[in-house]
C-alpha positions as CSV (number, residue, x, y, z in Angstrom):
1,M,126.7,122.1,64.4
2,A,127.8,124.4,67.2
3,Y,129.4,121.4,69.0
4,E,131.3,120.4,65.8
5,K,132.6,124.0,65.4
6,E,133.8,124.1,69.0
7,R,135.5,120.7,68.5
8,L,137.2,122.0,65.4
9,E,138.2,125.3,67.0
10,N,139.8,123.6,70.0
11,A,141.5,121.0,67.8
12,L,143.0,123.9,65.6
13,A,144.4,125.6,68.7
14,Y,145.7,122.3,70.1
15,I,147.4,121.3,66.8
16,A,148.9,124.8,66.5
17,I,150.3,124.7,70.0
18,I,151.9,121.2,69.5
19,H,153.2,122.2,66.1
20,K,154.9,125.4,67.5
21,K,156.3,123.4,70.4
22,L,157.8,120.7,68.1
23,T,159.0,122.8,65.2
24,N,159.6,126.2,66.7
25,K,157.7,127.6,63.6
26,P,154.3,129.1,63.3
27,A,151.4,126.9,62.2
28,Y,151.0,127.8,58.6
29,Q,147.7,126.9,57.0
30,T,149.3,124.2,54.9
31,Y,150.5,122.4,58.0
32,I,147.1,122.7,59.7
33,Y,145.3,121.4,56.6
34,K,147.7,118.4,56.2
35,Y,147.6,117.5,59.9
36,L,143.8,117.6,59.9
37,A,143.8,115.3,56.8
38,L,146.3,112.9,58.3
39,I,144.3,112.7,61.5
40,D,140.9,112.3,59.8
41,F,142.0,109.7,57.3
42,T,143.8,107.7,60.0
43,E,140.6,107.9,62.0
44,V,138.7,106.6,59.0
45,K,141.0,103.6,58.7
46,E,140.8,102.9,62.5
47,T,137.1,103.6,63.2
48,G,135.2,104.1,59.9
49,R,134.6,107.8,60.6
50,T,136.4,111.1,60.5
51,M,137.2,112.9,63.7
52,F,136.2,116.3,62.5
53,D,133.3,115.7,60.1
54,L,135.1,117.7,57.4
55,D,134.8,117.3,53.7
56,Y,138.1,117.2,51.8
57,I,139.0,118.2,48.3
58,A,142.0,116.9,46.4
59,L,144.4,119.7,45.1
60,T,147.8,119.4,43.4
61,N,149.5,119.6,46.8
62,G,147.2,117.1,48.5
63,P,144.0,117.0,50.5
64,V,142.6,120.1,52.2
65,P,139.5,120.5,54.3
66,S,137.2,122.4,51.9
67,V,135.4,124.5,54.5
68,L,138.7,126.0,55.8
69,Y,140.4,126.3,52.3
70,D,137.4,127.8,50.6
71,N,136.7,130.3,53.3
72,R,140.3,131.3,54.3
73,E,140.0,134.9,53.3
74,E,136.6,135.3,54.9
75,N,138.0,133.5,58.1
76,L,140.9,136.0,58.1
77,R,138.3,138.9,58.2
78,N,135.7,137.3,60.5
79,Q,137.9,135.2,62.8
80,P,135.4,132.5,63.5
81,F,137.7,130.7,66.0
82,R,138.9,133.9,67.8
83,D,138.2,132.5,71.3
84,T,141.1,130.0,71.0
85,V,143.0,130.6,67.7
86,V,143.3,133.6,65.4
87,L,144.3,133.6,61.7
88,K,147.0,136.1,60.7
89,K,148.6,136.9,57.4
90,T,152.3,137.1,57.4
91,S,154.4,139.7,55.5
92,E,154.9,136.9,52.9
93,Q,151.0,136.7,52.5
94,Q,150.9,133.3,54.2
95,I,148.1,132.5,56.7
96,I,149.1,131.2,60.1
97,Y,147.0,129.8,62.9
98,E,148.0,131.4,66.2
99,P,146.6,130.1,69.5
100,V,145.4,132.8,71.9
101,A,143.9,130.6,74.6
102,E,144.3,127.1,76.0
103,P,142.1,124.7,74.1
104,N,139.3,122.8,75.9
105,L,140.4,119.2,75.5
106,E,137.3,117.9,77.1
107,F,135.7,117.9,73.6
108,F,138.0,114.9,72.8
109,S,138.2,111.3,73.9
110,D,141.5,109.8,75.0
111,H,141.7,108.0,71.7
112,E,141.2,111.3,69.8
113,L,143.8,113.1,71.8
114,D,146.3,110.2,71.3
115,L,145.7,110.4,67.6
116,I,146.2,114.1,67.4
117,E,149.3,114.0,69.5
118,S,150.8,110.9,67.7
119,T,150.2,112.4,64.3
120,L,152.0,115.6,65.2
121,E,154.8,113.8,67.0
122,K,155.3,111.8,63.8
123,Y,155.0,114.7,61.2
124,A,155.8,117.9,63.0
125,S,159.5,118.6,63.0
126,R,161.9,121.3,62.0
127,D,163.0,119.2,59.1
128,I,159.5,118.9,57.6
129,T,158.8,121.7,55.2
130,C,155.4,122.6,53.7
131,D,156.5,120.7,50.5
132,K,157.5,117.7,52.5
133,I,154.2,117.5,54.5
134,C,152.3,117.7,51.1
135,E,154.4,114.8,49.8
136,I,153.6,112.9,53.0
137,T,149.9,113.3,52.5
138,H,150.2,112.1,48.9
139,R,151.9,108.9,50.2
140,E,149.8,108.4,53.4
141,I,146.3,109.1,52.1
142,P,145.2,106.7,49.4
143,A,141.8,108.4,49.1
144,W,143.6,111.6,47.9
145,K,145.5,109.6,45.3
146,K,142.3,108.0,43.9
147,A,140.5,111.3,43.7
148,W,143.4,113.1,42.1
149,S,143.9,110.3,39.5
150,K,140.2,110.6,38.5
151,R,140.2,114.4,38.2
152,N,140.4,114.7,34.4
153,T,141.1,118.4,33.8
154,S,139.7,119.7,37.1
155,Q,142.2,121.3,39.6
156,R,140.0,120.2,42.6
157,V,137.9,117.2,43.2
158,P,136.0,115.9,46.2
159,I,137.7,113.1,48.2
160,N,135.5,110.1,49.1
161,P,136.7,108.8,52.5
162,L,135.5,105.3,51.4
163,D,138.4,105.3,48.9
164,S,140.6,104.7,52.0
165,F,139.6,101.1,51.6
166,P,140.4,99.4,48.3
167,N,137.3,98.3,46.3
168,I,135.1,98.6,49.5
169,L,131.8,99.0,47.6
170,E,132.5,96.0,45.4
171,K,133.0,93.8,48.4
172,D,130.1,91.6,49.6
173,I,128.9,92.9,52.9
174,T,130.0,89.6,54.5
175,A,133.6,90.2,53.2
176,R,133.9,93.6,54.8
177,T,135.7,94.1,58.1
178,P,133.6,95.7,60.9
179,I,135.5,99.0,60.3
180,E,134.8,98.9,56.6
181,E,131.1,98.3,57.2
182,A,131.0,101.1,59.7
183,A,132.6,103.4,57.1
184,V,130.1,102.3,54.4
185,Q,127.2,102.8,56.7
186,H,128.4,106.2,57.9
187,F,129.5,107.7,54.6
188,M,126.7,106.3,52.5
189,K,124.1,107.6,54.9
190,N,125.8,111.0,54.8
191,A,125.8,110.9,51.0
192,I,122.0,110.6,50.8
């Protein structure tokens, strides 16, 4: 658990640094949440697992990592990532992630660093507003779409990463790709 927290902390700092460099804007929590979701759900499609082992919930504006979203006020007070990134509230009452130290990138494989960097290179620009990045996650993350469409009257529902693959659980095991089977094994094991 400590290892996963350190990975997340260093990823948050690295993402905030890249975002600031590419956009010349602070890393508002909405951007951080959306970058994490884009990275994790791309990783699911590529490897059958998420990079950060975060659970996501579907909200009106797209997917968010529940542990960060649900604890944002507490995280502002307690600063659980203070060694590399601090959370601050702006005068507009928005939360930003501000790097305070160089992240330790040794927590990540070359593949993971490439995915983080390519995701931000694709989606972090001065032209992409918070509304726009939300729209992007609606389009790019089919698991959010499926969860949101099944919500009934709820304003938040858990996202099943297996929904990244159409009808994956209905497929015969011999019809699944190796990545699909890895995803089924990983997420079904974690569901028990």
